[in-house]
C-alpha positions in Angstrom: -11.0 12.2 11.8 -8.7 15.0 13.0 -7.2 12.9 15.8 -6.4 10.1 13.3 -4.4 12.5 11.0 -1.8 13.0 13.7 -1.2 9.3 14.4 2.1 8.3 12.8 1.3 4.5 12.6 -1.9 5.2 10.6 -0.3 7.8 8.4 2.7 5.4 7.6 0.3 2.8 6.3 -2.5 4.8 4.7 -0.5 6.8 2.1 1.6 3.9 0.6 -1.4 1.6 0.6 -3.5 4.1 -1.4 -0.6 4.5 -3.9 -0.2 0.7 -4.1 -3.9 0.2 -4.8 -3.7 2.7 -7.7 -0.7 1.0 -9.2 -2.3 -2.4 -9.0 -5.5 -1.1 -10.7 -3.4 0.4 -13.5 -1.6 -3.0 -13.9 -4.9 -4.8 -14.1 -5.7 -2.8 -17.3 -2.9 -4.5 -19.2 -4.3 -7.5 -21.1 -3.5 -11.1 -20.0 -0.6 -10.3 -17.7 -2.5 -7.7 -15.7 -5.6 -9.9 -15.5 -3.7 -12.7 -14.0 -1.1 -10.9 -11.8 -3.3 -7.9 -10.8 -5.9 -9.7 -8.6 -3.4 -12.1 -7.2 -1.0 -9.3 -6.3 -3.9 -7.3 -4.9 -5.1 -10.1 -2.7 -1.8 -11.6 -1.5 0.1 -8.4 -0.9 -2.7 -6.7 0.9 -3.4 -9.7 3.2 0.2 -10.0 4.1 0.6 -6.3 4.8 -2.7 -6.3 6.7 -1.5 -9.1 9.0 1.8 -7.4 9.7 0.1 -4.0 10.4 -2.5 -5.7 12.7 0.5 -7.1 14.7 1.8 -3.5 15.1 4.7 -3.8 12.7 5.6 -1.0 10.3 5.2 -2.3 6.8 7.5 -0.9 4.1 6.6 -1.4 0.4 10.1 -1.1 -1.1 9.7 1.5 -3.8 6.4 3.1 -2.8 7.3 3.8 0.8 10.6 5.4 -0.1 8.7 7.6 -2.7 6.2 8.7 -0.1 9.0 9.6 2.4 10.8 11.6 -0.3 7.6 13.5 -1.1 7.1 14.2 2.7 3.7 12.5 2.7 4.8 10.3 5.6 
């Protein structure tokens, strides 16, 4: 795993995706709205981002990616 920590493409996608997953799980706790939008958001957003990343594109989640860059996690 040490060789994967130094790959910028993997690091760029791993950290924001983990934070996005945590946020979506928190949203799913909210009654009714979270139960409807949470799973849909989780499935649709992750599939679209996965397709773009598979093509070799850098995917930016508007608020989350900027937050990660400001924290120097990316």
